SERO-4910 file (N, C-alpha, C, O; in steps of 0.05 Angstrom, whole numbers):
BEGIN
 pado doro    nc1    nc2    nc3   cac1   cac2   cac3    cc1    cc2    cc3    oc1    oc2    oc3
  Unk    A    579    -94    137    567   -118    146    542   -123    129    524   -106    128
  Unk    A    541   -146    117    518   -153    100    495   -161    118    498   -176    137
  Unk    A    471   -151    111    448   -158    126    433   -181    112    429   -180     88
  Unk    A    424   -200    127    409   -222    116    381   -221    127    377   -211    149
  Unk    A    362   -232    112    335   -232    121    325   -261    121    333   -277    105
  Unk    A    308   -268    140    297   -295    142    275   -301    122    262   -322    123
  Unk    A    270   -282    104    249   -285     84    260   -275     57    280   -260     57
  Unk    A    248   -283     35    258   -274      9    253   -244      5    231   -234     12
  Unk    A    272   -230     -5    269   -201    -10    276   -196    -39    292   -210    -52
  Unk    A    265   -174    -50    272   -166    -77    296   -148    -77    304   -137    -56
  Unk    A    307   -143   -101    329   -124   -103    320    -96    -95    336    -81    -83
  Unk    A    295    -89   -102    285    -63    -94    284    -59    -64    291    -38    -53
  Unk    A    276    -80    -50    275    -79    -20    303    -76     -9    306    -61     11
  Unk    A    322    -89    -20    350    -87    -11    360    -58    -15    374    -47      2
  Unk    A    353    -47    -38    362    -19    -44    350      0    -23    364     17    -13
  Unk    A    324     -3    -18    311     14      2    323     11     29    328     31     43
  Unk    A    329    -14     37    341    -19     64    369     -7     65    376      7     85
  Unk    A    386    -11     45    413      0     45    412     30     44    429     44     57
  Unk    A    394     42     29    391     71     29    385     82     56    398    101     65
  Unk    A    366     70     70    359     79     97    383     77    116    389     95    131
  Unk    A    397     55    114    421     51    132    442     72    125    456     81    144
  Unk    A    446     78    100    466     98     93    459    126    102    476    141    111
  Unk    A    433    133    101    425    159    111    429    160    142    439    180    152
  Unk    A    421    140    156    425    139    185    454    140    192    462    153    212
  Unk    A    471    126    177    500    126    182    512    153    179    531    160    192
  Unk    A    501    170    161    511    197    157    506    214    182    520    234    186
  Unk    A    487    206    199    482    220    224    490    202    247    475    197    265
  Unk    A    515    192    246    524    172    265    523    180    294    523    163    312
  Unk    A    523    206    300    524    216    328    496    220    339    494    232    361
  Unk    A    475    211    326    448    215    336    442    196    359    450    173    359
  Unk    A    429    207    379    421    191    402    397    173    394    387    174    372
  Unk    A    388    156    413    366    138    407    340    151    398    327    142    379
  Unk    A    332    173    411    308    186    403    311    200    376    293    199    359
  Unk    A    334    213    372    339    226    347    341    206    324    331    211    302
  Unk    A    353    183    330    355    162    309    328    152    301    323    146    278
  Unk    A    310    148    321    283    139    315    269    159    297    256    151    277
  Unk    A    271    185    304    259    206    287    272    206    260    258    208    239
  Unk    A    298    204    259    313    205    234    305    181    216    300    185    192
  Unk    A    302    157    227    294    134    211    266    139    199    261    132    176
  Unk    A    248    149    215    221    154    205    220    175    183    208    171    162
  Unk    A    234    197    188    235    219    168    249    210    142    239    214    120
  Unk    A    271    196    145    286    187    122    270    166    106    270    167     82
  Unk    A    257    148    120    241    127    107    219    140     90    214    132     68
  Unk    A    206    160    102    185    174     87    196    188     62    184    186     40
  Unk    A    219    201     65    231    215     42    240    195     20    236    200     -4
  Unk    A    251    173     29    261    153     10    238    140     -5    239    137    -30
  Unk    A    217    133      9    193    121     -4    180    142    -23    171    134    -45
  Unk    A    179    167    -15    168    187    -32    183    189    -59    171    189    -80
  Unk    A    209    190    -57    226    191    -82    223    165    -98    222    166   -122
  Unk    A    222    143    -84    220    117    -97    193    115   -112    193    105   -135
  Unk    A    172    125   -100    146    125   -113    145    144   -137    128    141   -155
  Unk    A    163    163   -138    165    181   -161    183    170   -183    187    183   -203
  Unk    A    193    146   -179    208    132   -200    238    131   -196    252    120   -213
  Unk    A    249    142   -174    277    141   -169    284    113   -159    273    104   -139
  Unk    A    303    100   -172    311     73   -165    341     70   -158    349     50   -148
  Unk    A    357     91   -163    385     90   -157    390     96   -128    381    116   -117
  Unk    A    406     78   -115    411     80    -86    425    106    -79    417    119    -60
  Unk    A    445    114    -95    459    139    -89    442    164    -91    444    182    -75
  Unk    A    425    164   -111    406    186   -115    386    188    -92    380    210    -83
  Unk    A    376    165    -83    358    164    -61    371    175    -35    359    190    -21
  Unk    A    396    166    -30    410    176     -7    414    206     -8    409    220     11
  Unk    A    423    215    -31    428    244    -35    402    260    -31    403    281    -18
  Unk    A    381    250    -42    355    264    -39    347    266    -10    339    288      0
  Unk    A    348    244      5    340    244     33    358    262     50    349    278     66
  Unk    A    385    260     46    403    277     61    399    306     55    399    323     73
  Unk    A    397    313     30    393    341     22    367    352     35    368    375     45
  Unk    A    346    337     34    321    347     45    322    349     75    312    369     86
  Unk    A    334    330     88    337    331    117    354    355    126    348    369    146
  Unk    A    375    361    111    393    383    118    380    410    113    387    430    125
  Unk    A    360    410     95    345    435     90    324    440    112    312    461    113
  Unk    A    319    420    128    300    422    150    272    417    141    253    426    155
  Unk    A    268    403    119    241    397    109    238    366    110    241    353     89
  Unk    A    232    354    133    232    325    135    209    312    120    210    288    115
  Unk    A    188    326    113    167    314     97    149    295    112    138    277    100
  Unk    A    147    298    138    130    280    154    103    292    155     85    280    167
***
């Protein structure tokens, strides 16, 4: 399902949004509280990697999932 926004967004913003959605989708069985925590932790990890120069969506997803599975959420 394509997501639309009521405001103009850049390609980078779309990559960040899709990356976050893909990470959350990988944990599809998370309850509402776990999903809220997961979104916050994943968003922090994604932004951290993005600020270090990573721009590829697949690499961002892999980085966030790998770090979450290691138990180092980076919050």
